[in-house]
GUPATOR-861999 format. One record per residue (C-alpha): z, y, x. Coordinates in steps of 0.25 Angstrom, whole numbers, padded with zeros to 4 digits. Layout:
N
<site><z>Z</z><y>Y</y><x>X</x></site>
...
END
This chain:
290
<site><z>0176</z><y>0313</y><x>0671</x></site>
<site><z>0170</z><y>0319</y><x>0659</x></site>
<site><z>0180</z><y>0317</y><x>0647</x></site>
<site><z>0172</z><y>0321</y><x>0634</x></site>
<site><z>0175</z><y>0323</y><x>0618</x></site>
<site><z>0164</z><y>0319</y><x>0610</x></site>
<site><z>0161</z><y>0313</y><x>0595</x></site>
<site><z>0157</z><y>0298</y><x>0593</x></site>
<site><z>0159</z><y>0289</y><x>0581</x></site>
<site><z>0166</z><y>0300</y><x>0573</x></site>
<site><z>0176</z><y>0303</y><x>0581</x></site>
<site><z>0181</z><y>0314</y><x>0594</x></site>
<site><z>0182</z><y>0306</y><x>0606</x></site>
<site><z>0184</z><y>0308</y><x>0619</x></site>
<site><z>0180</z><y>0300</y><x>0631</x></site>
<site><z>0175</z><y>0300</y><x>0646</x></site>
<site><z>0162</z><y>0302</y><x>0649</x></site>
<site><z>0153</z><y>0291</y><x>0660</x></site>
<site><z>0150</z><y>0295</y><x>0673</x></site>
<site><z>0135</z><y>0293</y><x>0670</x></site>
<site><z>0137</z><y>0304</y><x>0657</x></site>
<site><z>0133</z><y>0292</y><x>0647</x></site>
<site><z>0144</z><y>0287</y><x>0640</x></site>
<site><z>0159</z><y>0293</y><x>0635</x></site>
<site><z>0172</z><y>0284</y><x>0636</x></site>
<site><z>0181</z><y>0287</y><x>0624</x></site>
<site><z>0195</z><y>0289</y><x>0626</x></site>
<site><z>0205</z><y>0285</y><x>0616</x></site>
<site><z>0212</z><y>0298</y><x>0612</x></site>
<site><z>0212</z><y>0295</y><x>0597</x></site>
<site><z>0207</z><y>0304</y><x>0589</x></site>
<site><z>0217</z><y>0314</y><x>0587</x></site>
<site><z>0219</z><y>0317</y><x>0602</x></site>
<site><z>0202</z><y>0316</y><x>0604</x></site>
<site><z>0200</z><y>0328</y><x>0594</x></site>
<site><z>0207</z><y>0337</y><x>0607</x></site>
<site><z>0195</z><y>0330</y><x>0614</x></site>
<site><z>0198</z><y>0331</y><x>0630</x></site>
<site><z>0210</z><y>0338</y><x>0629</x></site>
<site><z>0218</z><y>0327</y><x>0625</x></site>
<site><z>0215</z><y>0322</y><x>0637</x></site>
<site><z>0217</z><y>0334</y><x>0647</x></site>
<site><z>0233</z><y>0336</y><x>0640</x></site>
<site><z>0234</z><y>0319</y><x>0642</x></site>
<site><z>0231</z><y>0321</y><x>0658</x></site>
<site><z>0240</z><y>0334</y><x>0657</x></site>
<site><z>0251</z><y>0326</y><x>0653</x></site>
<site><z>0250</z><y>0314</y><x>0662</x></site>
<site><z>0244</z><y>0306</y><x>0650</x></site>
<site><z>0236</z><y>0295</y><x>0653</x></site>
<site><z>0223</z><y>0294</y><x>0646</x></site>
<site><z>0219</z><y>0287</y><x>0635</x></site>
<site><z>0209</z><y>0274</y><x>0638</x></site>
<site><z>0195</z><y>0275</y><x>0634</x></site>
<site><z>0191</z><y>0266</y><x>0621</x></site>
<site><z>0179</z><y>0259</y><x>0618</x></site>
<site><z>0167</z><y>0257</y><x>0625</x></site>
<site><z>0158</z><y>0271</y><x>0631</x></site>
<site><z>0150</z><y>0279</y><x>0623</x></site>
<site><z>0137</z><y>0285</y><x>0625</x></site>
<site><z>0139</z><y>0299</y><x>0628</x></site>
<site><z>0124</z><y>0301</y><x>0619</x></site>
<site><z>0134</z><y>0294</y><x>0607</x></site>
<site><z>0143</z><y>0305</y><x>0608</x></site>
<site><z>0143</z><y>0320</y><x>0603</x></site>
<site><z>0150</z><y>0327</y><x>0614</x></site>
<site><z>0161</z><y>0339</y><x>0610</x></site>
<site><z>0168</z><y>0348</y><x>0618</x></site>
<site><z>0178</z><y>0340</y><x>0627</x></site>
<site><z>0189</z><y>0351</y><x>0622</x></site>
<site><z>0186</z><y>0352</y><x>0607</x></site>
<site><z>0196</z><y>0363</y><x>0603</x></site>
<site><z>0202</z><y>0368</y><x>0616</x></site>
<site><z>0216</z><y>0368</y><x>0614</x></site>
<site><z>0217</z><y>0384</y><x>0616</x></site>
<site><z>0204</z><y>0394</y><x>0619</x></site>
<site><z>0197</z><y>0391</y><x>0631</x></site>
<site><z>0197</z><y>0401</y><x>0642</x></site>
<site><z>0185</z><y>0409</y><x>0647</x></site>
<site><z>0181</z><y>0416</y><x>0658</x></site>
<site><z>0172</z><y>0427</y><x>0661</x></site>
<site><z>0162</z><y>0432</y><x>0670</x></site>
<site><z>0167</z><y>0421</y><x>0679</x></site>
<site><z>0153</z><y>0418</y><x>0688</x></site>
<site><z>0150</z><y>0430</y><x>0699</x></site>
<site><z>0134</z><y>0429</y><x>0693</x></site>
<site><z>0139</z><y>0430</y><x>0678</x></site>
<site><z>0148</z><y>0442</y><x>0682</x></site>
<site><z>0137</z><y>0448</y><x>0688</x></site>
<site><z>0126</z><y>0447</y><x>0676</x></site>
<site><z>0136</z><y>0451</y><x>0667</x></site>
<site><z>0140</z><y>0463</y><x>0675</x></site>
<site><z>0131</z><y>0474</y><x>0668</x></site>
<site><z>0135</z><y>0469</y><x>0656</x></site>
<site><z>0145</z><y>0474</y><x>0645</x></site>
<site><z>0155</z><y>0466</y><x>0651</x></site>
<site><z>0153</z><y>0473</y><x>0666</x></site>
<site><z>0167</z><y>0477</y><x>0665</x></site>
<site><z>0173</z><y>0464</y><x>0663</x></site>
<site><z>0166</z><y>0458</y><x>0673</x></site>
<site><z>0175</z><y>0448</y><x>0682</x></site>
<site><z>0178</z><y>0450</y><x>0696</x></site>
<site><z>0182</z><y>0442</y><x>0707</x></site>
<site><z>0196</z><y>0449</y><x>0710</x></site>
<site><z>0198</z><y>0450</y><x>0697</x></site>
<site><z>0203</z><y>0442</y><x>0686</x></site>
<site><z>0194</z><y>0432</y><x>0677</x></site>
<site><z>0189</z><y>0438</y><x>0662</x></site>
<site><z>0196</z><y>0425</y><x>0653</x></site>
<site><z>0194</z><y>0425</y><x>0638</x></site>
<site><z>0195</z><y>0414</y><x>0628</x></site>
<site><z>0186</z><y>0406</y><x>0618</x></site>
<site><z>0194</z><y>0398</y><x>0605</x></site>
<site><z>0194</z><y>0384</y><x>0605</x></site>
<site><z>0186</z><y>0385</y><x>0593</x></site>
<site><z>0172</z><y>0387</y><x>0599</x></site>
<site><z>0171</z><y>0375</y><x>0607</x></site>
<site><z>0161</z><y>0366</y><x>0605</x></site>
<site><z>0155</z><y>0353</y><x>0610</x></site>
<site><z>0144</z><y>0350</y><x>0619</x></site>
<site><z>0134</z><y>0347</y><x>0609</x></site>
<site><z>0139</z><y>0357</y><x>0598</x></site>
<site><z>0131</z><y>0368</y><x>0592</x></site>
<site><z>0135</z><y>0384</y><x>0596</x></site>
<site><z>0137</z><y>0390</y><x>0583</x></site>
<site><z>0129</z><y>0404</y><x>0584</x></site>
<site><z>0138</z><y>0417</y><x>0576</x></site>
<site><z>0123</z><y>0423</y><x>0570</x></site>
<site><z>0120</z><y>0437</y><x>0574</x></site>
<site><z>0129</z><y>0443</y><x>0565</x></site>
<site><z>0142</z><y>0438</y><x>0575</x></site>
<site><z>0135</z><y>0439</y><x>0588</x></site>
<site><z>0119</z><y>0438</y><x>0592</x></site>
<site><z>0123</z><y>0437</y><x>0608</x></site>
<site><z>0128</z><y>0423</y><x>0610</x></site>
<site><z>0128</z><y>0418</y><x>0624</x></site>
<site><z>0132</z><y>0407</y><x>0634</x></site>
<site><z>0141</z><y>0404</y><x>0644</x></site>
<site><z>0141</z><y>0392</y><x>0652</x></site>
<site><z>0154</z><y>0390</y><x>0657</x></site>
<site><z>0163</z><y>0377</y><x>0665</x></site>
<site><z>0176</z><y>0376</y><x>0657</x></site>
<site><z>0189</z><y>0372</y><x>0666</x></site>
<site><z>0197</z><y>0364</y><x>0658</x></site>
<site><z>0213</z><y>0364</y><x>0662</x></site>
<site><z>0218</z><y>0350</y><x>0663</x></site>
<site><z>0235</z><y>0356</y><x>0669</x></site>
<site><z>0239</z><y>0367</y><x>0660</x></site>
<site><z>0248</z><y>0379</y><x>0669</x></site>
<site><z>0250</z><y>0391</y><x>0668</x></site>
<site><z>0249</z><y>0399</y><x>0682</x></site>
<site><z>0239</z><y>0388</y><x>0688</x></site>
<site><z>0239</z><y>0395</y><x>0701</x></site>
<site><z>0220</z><y>0393</y><x>0707</x></site>
<site><z>0226</z><y>0384</y><x>0717</x></site>
<site><z>0230</z><y>0374</y><x>0706</x></site>
<site><z>0221</z><y>0378</y><x>0696</x></site>
<site><z>0212</z><y>0368</y><x>0697</x></site>
<site><z>0221</z><y>0357</y><x>0696</x></site>
<site><z>0222</z><y>0359</y><x>0681</x></site>
<site><z>0210</z><y>0357</y><x>0678</x></site>
<site><z>0206</z><y>0346</y><x>0670</x></site>
<site><z>0193</z><y>0347</y><x>0670</x></site>
<site><z>0177</z><y>0357</y><x>0666</x></site>
<site><z>0170</z><y>0358</y><x>0654</x></site>
<site><z>0158</z><y>0367</y><x>0649</x></site>
<site><z>0159</z><y>0379</y><x>0639</x></site>
<site><z>0149</z><y>0386</y><x>0634</x></site>
<site><z>0155</z><y>0402</y><x>0633</x></site>
<site><z>0147</z><y>0404</y><x>0620</x></site>
<site><z>0148</z><y>0422</y><x>0619</x></site>
<site><z>0145</z><y>0429</y><x>0609</x></site>
<site><z>0142</z><y>0441</y><x>0619</x></site>
<site><z>0141</z><y>0452</y><x>0608</x></site>
<site><z>0155</z><y>0448</y><x>0601</x></site>
<site><z>0160</z><y>0446</y><x>0616</x></site>
<site><z>0156</z><y>0462</y><x>0618</x></site>
<site><z>0161</z><y>0467</y><x>0605</x></site>
<site><z>0176</z><y>0460</y><x>0607</x></site>
<site><z>0178</z><y>0462</y><x>0621</x></site>
<site><z>0186</z><y>0452</y><x>0621</x></site>
<site><z>0179</z><y>0439</y><x>0621</x></site>
<site><z>0185</z><y>0428</y><x>0614</x></site>
<site><z>0178</z><y>0431</y><x>0602</x></site>
<site><z>0163</z><y>0430</y><x>0606</x></site>
<site><z>0167</z><y>0419</y><x>0614</x></site>
<site><z>0174</z><y>0412</y><x>0603</x></site>
<site><z>0165</z><y>0409</y><x>0592</x></site>
<site><z>0163</z><y>0397</y><x>0585</x></site>
<site><z>0158</z><y>0387</y><x>0594</x></site>
<site><z>0157</z><y>0393</y><x>0606</x></site>
<site><z>0162</z><y>0386</y><x>0617</x></site>
<site><z>0153</z><y>0374</y><x>0619</x></site>
<site><z>0162</z><y>0364</y><x>0628</x></site>
<site><z>0156</z><y>0353</y><x>0634</x></site>
<site><z>0152</z><y>0342</y><x>0636</x></site>
<site><z>0166</z><y>0337</y><x>0642</x></site>
<site><z>0177</z><y>0338</y><x>0651</x></site>
<site><z>0175</z><y>0334</y><x>0665</x></site>
<site><z>0186</z><y>0333</y><x>0676</x></site>
<site><z>0190</z><y>0342</y><x>0686</x></site>
<site><z>0190</z><y>0330</y><x>0695</x></site>
<site><z>0174</z><y>0327</y><x>0691</x></site>
<site><z>0170</z><y>0341</y><x>0694</x></site>
<site><z>0173</z><y>0353</y><x>0702</x></site>
<site><z>0173</z><y>0365</y><x>0692</x></site>
<site><z>0173</z><y>0374</y><x>0703</x></site>
<site><z>0160</z><y>0369</y><x>0709</x></site>
<site><z>0150</z><y>0367</y><x>0699</x></site>
<site><z>0136</z><y>0372</y><x>0690</x></site>
<site><z>0136</z><y>0381</y><x>0676</x></site>
<site><z>0122</z><y>0378</y><x>0670</x></site>
<site><z>0116</z><y>0386</y><x>0659</x></site>
<site><z>0104</z><y>0383</y><x>0650</x></site>
<site><z>0100</z><y>0391</y><x>0637</x></site>
<site><z>0089</z><y>0382</y><x>0631</x></site>
<site><z>0085</z><y>0375</y><x>0643</x></site>
<site><z>0085</z><y>0390</y><x>0651</x></site>
<site><z>0096</z><y>0389</y><x>0662</x></site>
<site><z>0104</z><y>0403</y><x>0660</x></site>
<site><z>0116</z><y>0399</y><x>0670</x></site>
<site><z>0118</z><y>0393</y><x>0682</x></site>
<site><z>0130</z><y>0397</y><x>0688</x></site>
<site><z>0141</z><y>0389</y><x>0699</x></site>
<site><z>0156</z><y>0388</y><x>0698</x></site>
<site><z>0158</z><y>0394</y><x>0713</x></site>
<site><z>0153</z><y>0407</y><x>0706</x></site>
<site><z>0164</z><y>0410</y><x>0699</x></site>
<site><z>0171</z><y>0422</y><x>0698</x></site>
<site><z>0186</z><y>0415</y><x>0697</x></site>
<site><z>0187</z><y>0401</y><x>0700</x></site>
<site><z>0192</z><y>0391</y><x>0690</x></site>
<site><z>0205</z><y>0390</y><x>0698</x></site>
<site><z>0206</z><y>0405</y><x>0696</x></site>
<site><z>0203</z><y>0404</y><x>0683</x></site>
<site><z>0214</z><y>0393</y><x>0678</x></site>
<site><z>0224</z><y>0405</y><x>0687</x></site>
<site><z>0219</z><y>0416</y><x>0678</x></site>
<site><z>0219</z><y>0408</y><x>0665</x></site>
<site><z>0232</z><y>0402</y><x>0667</x></site>
<site><z>0239</z><y>0414</y><x>0673</x></site>
<site><z>0251</z><y>0415</y><x>0662</x></site>
<site><z>0243</z><y>0406</y><x>0653</x></site>
<site><z>0247</z><y>0392</y><x>0652</x></site>
<site><z>0233</z><y>0383</y><x>0653</x></site>
<site><z>0234</z><y>0367</y><x>0644</x></site>
<site><z>0226</z><y>0356</y><x>0647</x></site>
<site><z>0214</z><y>0360</y><x>0640</x></site>
<site><z>0213</z><y>0373</y><x>0643</x></site>
<site><z>0198</z><y>0377</y><x>0646</x></site>
<site><z>0195</z><y>0388</y><x>0657</x></site>
<site><z>0179</z><y>0391</y><x>0655</x></site>
<site><z>0175</z><y>0398</y><x>0667</x></site>
<site><z>0164</z><y>0408</y><x>0665</x></site>
<site><z>0149</z><y>0407</y><x>0665</x></site>
<site><z>0139</z><y>0409</y><x>0676</x></site>
<site><z>0128</z><y>0420</y><x>0674</x></site>
<site><z>0117</z><y>0419</y><x>0664</x></site>
<site><z>0123</z><y>0420</y><x>0652</x></site>
<site><z>0113</z><y>0426</y><x>0640</x></site>
<site><z>0121</z><y>0440</y><x>0641</x></site>
<site><z>0116</z><y>0443</y><x>0655</x></site>
<site><z>0102</z><y>0440</y><x>0653</x></site>
<site><z>0093</z><y>0452</y><x>0652</x></site>
<site><z>0092</z><y>0453</y><x>0639</x></site>
<site><z>0104</z><y>0444</y><x>0635</x></site>
<site><z>0098</z><y>0431</y><x>0630</x></site>
<site><z>0109</z><y>0425</y><x>0620</x></site>
<site><z>0109</z><y>0412</y><x>0612</x></site>
<site><z>0102</z><y>0409</y><x>0599</x></site>
<site><z>0103</z><y>0399</y><x>0588</x></site>
<site><z>0094</z><y>0387</y><x>0595</x></site>
<site><z>0098</z><y>0389</y><x>0608</x></site>
<site><z>0106</z><y>0378</y><x>0618</x></site>
<site><z>0115</z><y>0381</y><x>0627</x></site>
<site><z>0117</z><y>0371</y><x>0640</x></site>
<site><z>0127</z><y>0371</y><x>0651</x></site>
<site><z>0127</z><y>0362</y><x>0662</x></site>
<site><z>0140</z><y>0360</y><x>0673</x></site>
<site><z>0138</z><y>0352</y><x>0686</x></site>
<site><z>0147</z><y>0340</y><x>0684</x></site>
<site><z>0151</z><y>0344</y><x>0670</x></site>
<site><z>0139</z><y>0342</y><x>0660</x></site>
<site><z>0130</z><y>0350</y><x>0650</x></site>
<site><z>0135</z><y>0357</y><x>0638</x></site>
<site><z>0123</z><y>0360</y><x>0628</x></site>
<site><z>0123</z><y>0368</y><x>0615</x></site>
<site><z>0114</z><y>0373</y><x>0604</x></site>
<site><z>0116</z><y>0386</y><x>0599</x></site>
<site><z>0115</z><y>0388</y><x>0584</x></site>
END
């Protein structure tokens, strides 16, 4: 099932996308609950509350403006660094050579503030060269938690997953390097495009899918989630170690090789560039940088 948050006839609404991807069937959430997007449904399922019935006729996908499925996540997004073997290798001689993840170590985890989330049709605002001149893209599969918990065992972790979405972990590399701790360089306004919807876990195997990214039509990233250093159950186990995860929490699982910083010479984003991300079985996220 694909569940989307969208804007239609002056209102934010939540609905189920048809199998052919041509239409949406709105659900009767009410305006207040719809403001939270799909999070309202995630919390309903976690509490055992039945989802609201569809309301009215289906709406053509082309007639709505898709928004981030979680327009304002309940708290910071958990993000994982250096989680594809090929990506770790491409940065092994970079300024990050001393914190490259290893299969026998702990994952690198940082966060992005919830306010940096934007939708699949929104523009990413470059901050200006006086703030950062090294803006990079990172195509990522994101896990959306459905059932909360603390100290979740790896063997039980996938049962806590509600579904999956796409994020672009946009990064100001010079700011990231300057501060060492990564949060500031990852959390600029508009630096977390998300969407186009959430695909529920029964409809997508996130452990075996393909992540691709194009910049201005040029394929830059092409990786399989089977190349993860830390698989999805391991990430959930690590993020919940001593920390309670809640329904609606998001874990971005890392990016494949092919980021701008890893190219020779590095190729950073400029105004007018378009970044398109596709994940098999999930959909497409495309944003213009201005």
